[in-house]
C-alpha positions as CSV (number, residue, x, y, z in Angstrom):
1,X,28.8,-63.3,31.7
2,X,31.8,-62.9,29.8
3,X,32.1,-58.6,29.9
4,X,35.0,-57.4,29.4
5,X,36.5,-53.8,30.6
6,X,34.9,-52.0,27.9
7,X,31.7,-53.3,28.6
8,X,31.4,-55.5,25.6
9,X,30.0,-58.9,26.4
10,X,30.8,-62.4,24.6
11,X,28.0,-64.7,24.0
12,X,28.7,-66.2,20.9
13,X,31.7,-69.1,20.9
14,X,33.9,-70.1,17.7
15,X,35.0,-73.5,17.9
16,X,37.8,-75.0,15.9
17,X,37.4,-78.9,15.5
18,X,40.7,-79.1,13.4
19,X,43.5,-77.2,12.3
20,X,43.6,-79.8,9.0
21,X,42.3,-78.9,5.9
22,X,41.6,-80.1,2.2
23,X,42.3,-77.0,0.2
24,X,45.5,-74.7,0.0
25,X,44.0,-71.4,-0.3
26,X,46.8,-68.7,-1.2
27,X,45.5,-66.2,1.6
28,X,45.5,-68.9,4.1
29,X,48.5,-71.1,3.8
30,X,51.5,-72.3,1.5
31,X,51.0,-74.5,-1.4
32,X,52.9,-77.2,0.5
33,X,50.5,-76.8,3.5
34,X,51.5,-77.1,7.0
35,X,52.5,-78.8,10.1
36,X,49.2,-80.2,11.3
37,X,48.7,-80.3,15.2
38,X,49.6,-83.8,16.7
39,X,46.2,-86.1,17.4
40,X,47.1,-85.9,21.3
41,X,47.2,-82.3,21.1
42,X,43.5,-81.8,20.4
43,X,40.7,-81.7,22.4
44,X,38.9,-85.0,22.6
45,X,35.1,-85.1,22.2
46,X,34.5,-85.2,25.6
47,X,37.2,-82.5,26.6
48,X,35.4,-80.2,24.2
49,X,31.7,-80.7,25.3
50,X,32.9,-80.2,28.9
51,X,34.1,-76.4,28.0
52,X,31.7,-75.6,25.5
53,X,29.0,-77.1,28.3
54,X,30.3,-74.6,30.7
55,X,30.1,-71.6,28.6
56,X,26.5,-72.5,27.5
57,X,25.5,-73.3,31.0
58,X,27.7,-70.9,33.2
59,X,28.9,-68.3,31.1
60,X,26.4,-67.1,28.4
61,X,27.3,-68.1,25.2
62,X,24.2,-68.1,23.1
63,X,26.0,-69.0,19.6
64,X,28.3,-71.9,19.1
65,X,29.8,-71.8,15.4
66,X,32.0,-74.5,14.7
67,X,35.1,-73.8,12.6
68,X,38.5,-75.2,11.7
69,X,40.4,-75.5,9.7
70,X,38.0,-78.0,7.7
71,X,35.4,-78.6,10.4
72,X,34.1,-81.7,7.9
73,X,37.3,-83.5,8.6
74,X,36.6,-84.0,12.2
75,X,35.1,-87.2,13.1
76,X,32.2,-87.3,14.9
77,X,31.1,-84.0,13.5
78,X,27.2,-85.2,13.8
79,X,27.8,-86.6,17.0
80,X,29.1,-83.4,18.8
81,X,26.4,-81.3,17.2
82,X,23.9,-83.4,18.4
83,X,25.5,-83.4,21.9
84,X,25.9,-79.7,21.9
85,X,22.0,-79.6,20.8
86,X,21.0,-81.2,23.8
87,X,22.5,-78.3,26.4
88,X,20.4,-76.6,28.2
89,X,19.5,-73.9,27.5
90,X,20.0,-74.9,23.9
91,X,22.7,-72.5,21.9
92,X,22.2,-71.8,18.0
93,X,24.4,-73.6,16.6
94,X,26.5,-73.2,13.2
95,X,29.0,-74.2,11.1
96,X,31.7,-72.4,8.6
97,X,32.9,-75.0,5.9
98,X,35.0,-74.9,2.4
99,X,31.9,-77.5,1.4
100,X,34.0,-80.1,0.4
101,X,32.3,-83.4,1.7
102,X,29.2,-81.2,2.9
103,X,26.7,-82.9,-0.5
104,X,27.2,-85.9,2.0
105,X,27.1,-84.4,5.1
106,X,24.5,-81.3,5.3
107,X,21.7,-84.1,5.7
108,X,23.4,-85.8,8.9
109,X,24.3,-82.6,10.3
110,X,21.1,-80.9,10.0
111,X,19.2,-83.9,11.6
112,X,22.0,-83.5,14.2
113,X,20.7,-80.2,15.4
114,X,22.7,-77.9,13.1
115,X,21.2,-74.6,12.4
116,X,22.9,-72.4,9.7
117,X,26.0,-73.1,7.5
118,X,28.9,-70.9,5.9
119,X,30.1,-72.1,2.9
120,X,33.1,-70.3,1.6
121,X,32.8,-69.6,-2.2
122,X,35.7,-67.3,-3.9
123,X,35.1,-68.0,-7.4
124,X,32.6,-69.3,-10.1
125,X,35.6,-70.1,-12.3
126,X,37.5,-73.6,-12.2
127,X,40.8,-72.3,-13.4
128,X,40.3,-69.3,-11.1
129,X,39.4,-71.9,-8.1
130,X,42.3,-74.2,-8.7
131,X,44.8,-71.2,-8.4
132,X,43.0,-69.7,-5.6
133,X,42.8,-73.2,-3.6
134,X,45.2,-75.3,-5.3
135,X,42.6,-78.1,-5.7
136,X,40.1,-78.6,-8.4
137,X,36.9,-79.0,-6.4
138,X,34.6,-76.4,-7.4
139,X,32.0,-78.9,-8.3
140,X,32.2,-80.3,-4.9
141,X,31.6,-76.9,-3.3
142,X,28.7,-76.3,-5.5
143,X,27.2,-79.6,-4.5
144,X,27.6,-79.2,-1.2
145,X,25.7,-75.6,-1.4
146,X,22.4,-77.3,-3.1
147,X,22.8,-80.0,-0.4
148,X,22.9,-77.6,2.4
149,X,19.8,-75.8,1.1
150,X,18.1,-79.0,0.5
151,X,18.7,-80.4,3.9
152,X,17.1,-76.9,5.4
153,X,20.1,-75.1,6.2
154,X,18.7,-71.7,5.9
155,X,19.5,-69.2,5.1
156,X,22.7,-70.9,3.2
157,X,25.3,-68.1,3.4
158,X,28.5,-68.1,1.4
159,X,31.3,-66.3,2.0
160,X,33.6,-64.7,-0.8
161,X,37.5,-63.1,-0.3
162,X,38.2,-61.3,-3.5
163,X,42.0,-60.9,-4.6
164,X,43.1,-58.1,-6.5
165,X,43.7,-58.9,-10.2
166,X,43.1,-62.7,-9.4
167,X,38.7,-62.9,-8.6
168,X,38.0,-59.5,-7.9
169,X,35.5,-59.3,-11.4
170,X,33.9,-62.1,-9.9
171,X,32.1,-59.3,-7.4
172,X,28.5,-59.5,-9.6
173,X,28.5,-62.4,-11.1
174,X,29.2,-64.4,-7.3
175,X,25.8,-62.6,-6.1
176,X,23.8,-63.1,-9.4
177,X,24.6,-66.9,-8.4
178,X,23.7,-66.5,-5.1
179,X,20.3,-64.5,-5.7
180,X,19.5,-67.2,-8.8
181,X,19.3,-69.8,-5.5
182,X,18.2,-67.6,-2.6
183,X,21.9,-67.9,-0.9
184,X,22.9,-64.8,1.0
185,X,26.3,-63.5,0.3
186,X,28.7,-61.5,2.0
187,X,32.0,-60.4,0.7
188,X,34.8,-60.4,3.2
189,X,38.2,-58.4,3.3
190,X,41.1,-60.3,3.0
191,X,42.7,-60.1,6.6
192,X,46.6,-60.6,7.2
193,X,46.3,-64.0,8.9
194,X,47.7,-66.2,6.6
195,X,50.9,-68.6,7.5
196,X,53.0,-67.1,5.2
197,X,52.8,-63.2,6.3
198,X,52.3,-62.7,2.8
199,X,49.4,-60.0,3.2
200,X,49.7,-56.2,1.8
201,X,47.0,-53.7,2.0
202,X,47.4,-52.4,-1.6
203,X,46.5,-56.1,-2.9
204,X,43.2,-56.2,-0.5
205,X,39.9,-55.1,-2.3
206,X,38.4,-53.1,-0.1
207,X,34.6,-52.5,1.0
208,X,34.2,-49.8,-0.8
209,X,35.3,-51.1,-4.2
210,X,33.2,-54.2,-3.2
211,X,30.3,-51.8,-2.9
212,X,31.1,-49.3,-6.1
213,X,31.1,-52.5,-8.4
214,X,27.7,-54.2,-7.1
215,X,26.2,-51.0,-7.4
216,X,27.1,-50.3,-10.6
217,X,24.7,-53.2,-11.4
218,X,21.9,-53.3,-8.6
219,X,20.4,-50.9,-6.5
220,X,21.6,-51.3,-3.0
221,X,19.9,-50.1,-0.2
222,X,21.4,-50.2,3.4
223,X,19.3,-52.1,6.5
224,X,19.4,-50.2,9.2
225,X,22.5,-49.7,11.2
226,X,20.7,-50.3,14.5
227,X,19.5,-53.7,13.5
228,X,23.2,-54.7,12.9
229,X,23.9,-55.2,16.6
230,X,27.1,-57.3,16.7
231,X,27.2,-59.0,13.2
232,X,30.1,-58.4,11.5
233,X,28.3,-57.7,7.8
234,X,27.2,-54.3,7.0
235,X,23.8,-55.6,5.1
236,X,22.4,-53.9,2.1
237,X,18.8,-55.1,0.4
238,X,19.4,-55.8,-3.0
239,X,16.8,-54.0,-5.8
240,X,14.8,-53.1,-2.9
241,X,15.1,-56.6,-1.2
242,X,13.9,-58.9,0.2
243,X,17.4,-60.4,-0.9
244,X,20.6,-58.9,1.0
245,X,24.3,-59.2,0.6
246,X,26.9,-58.5,2.8
247,X,30.1,-56.9,3.5
248,X,32.5,-57.4,6.2
249,X,34.9,-54.7,6.2
250,X,37.3,-56.1,9.2
251,X,40.2,-53.7,7.7
252,X,38.9,-50.5,6.8
253,X,35.6,-50.6,8.4
254,X,36.4,-52.6,12.1
255,X,33.5,-53.2,14.2
256,X,35.7,-54.0,17.2
257,X,33.4,-51.6,19.5
258,X,30.4,-54.4,19.1
259,X,32.2,-57.7,19.3
260,X,30.6,-60.0,21.2
261,X,33.1,-63.3,19.9
262,X,35.5,-65.3,21.7
263,X,37.4,-68.2,20.5
264,X,38.5,-71.7,21.3
265,X,41.1,-73.3,19.2
266,X,41.4,-77.2,18.1
267,X,44.1,-77.6,21.0
268,X,42.1,-76.2,23.7
269,X,43.5,-72.3,23.9
270,X,41.2,-69.6,24.6
271,X,41.3,-66.4,22.4
272,X,39.7,-63.2,23.1
273,X,40.4,-62.2,19.6
274,X,41.0,-63.3,16.0
275,X,44.3,-60.9,16.3
276,X,45.0,-61.9,20.1
277,X,49.0,-61.8,20.5
278,X,48.1,-64.2,23.7
279,X,45.9,-67.3,24.7
280,X,44.6,-68.7,27.9
281,X,45.3,-72.7,27.9
282,X,42.2,-74.6,28.7
283,X,43.6,-77.8,28.4
284,X,46.3,-78.1,30.2
285,X,44.1,-77.1,33.5
286,X,41.3,-79.2,32.3
287,X,43.6,-82.7,31.8
288,X,45.1,-81.7,35.5
289,X,41.5,-82.2,37.0
290,X,40.7,-78.6,37.3
291,X,37.2,-78.0,38.9
292,X,34.4,-76.4,36.6
293,X,35.2,-73.4,38.9
294,X,38.6,-72.8,37.8
295,X,38.0,-73.7,34.4
296,X,35.4,-70.6,34.3
297,X,37.8,-68.2,36.1
298,X,40.4,-69.0,33.5
299,X,37.3,-67.5,30.9
300,X,36.8,-64.7,32.9
301,X,40.5,-63.6,33.1
302,X,40.8,-64.2,29.4
303,X,37.6,-62.0,28.7
304,X,38.7,-59.4,31.0
305,X,42.2,-59.1,29.3
306,X,40.4,-58.5,25.9
307,X,41.7,-55.1,23.9
308,X,39.5,-51.9,22.8
309,X,40.4,-53.5,18.9
310,X,42.1,-55.3,16.7
311,X,44.9,-53.1,15.7
312,X,45.6,-53.8,12.0
313,X,45.6,-50.0,11.1
314,X,48.1,-49.5,13.8
315,X,51.9,-48.7,13.1
316,X,53.1,-51.3,15.3
317,X,50.8,-54.0,14.5
318,X,51.6,-57.8,14.0
319,X,49.8,-60.3,13.1
320,X,49.6,-63.3,15.2
321,X,52.0,-66.0,15.6
322,X,49.2,-68.8,14.5
323,X,47.2,-68.7,11.1
324,X,43.6,-68.3,10.6
325,X,43.4,-72.1,10.1
326,X,44.8,-72.8,13.0
327,X,42.7,-70.5,15.0
328,X,39.8,-70.7,13.9
329,X,37.2,-68.3,11.8
């Protein structure tokens, strides 16, 4: 098992399949984009499956979530999902995407074994979408959400990041949109993970502000905290339920004490925290012929070094050197 020195056990593996993305969201990267990882640096499908296989069969990982960059850009994605679904014991398999291309891929991914999906949608206004993402692709995202629901990837979860003075007026419209379509909305506080290191606390819309805006229009009832477990979102019943809305207050309401996540980057680096300043290399020893036992030992060393929290609120906090697009969400 992957248990750290504070008694937390990692059972949720986030796997970045690529650092590439077809959007340029302002809270993630500059308008001109980034220098992508060279192809040879990325884990091959076989390398990826060996590492994930060890995590599932020997280290107690029960949930595998594919992320990016934009994971739908990874060639052979359905095949990767199918091979993970064939592992014994079978882990839960989910994916976080911006929704571009999902209208075409939702069905094949479901058939391959994908269980759940999260789609990023920060606005319902085309002009605001173009401002935030620097691409005119809102219609593709909406179509992707509908395709995911039709394919049975339920509940379809929607992730929204609010930016002060940009889309913070859409808190209620976003929830109404999701309620009408039976999607499950989760608002996420903007985190200091942008490539340009332009995050400012004053520009972040807080969990308290989000809940205040929602409570002006809906009756929110907090779910039993005991049922939350390691889930990052605080869930609320909307108007008595059964519909729910979640708020992930990573900055103002950190949940590090119950964290059960560990991350694998697209170039084979293991990270014990989204905000970790260090990484553990799996790619080099794997390519040098390391045994399964040697790779397992790297996982265990990585998790033992996990800190008690992300430290965002500490005076000496430093952003990780890699942005979210290169780490994986």
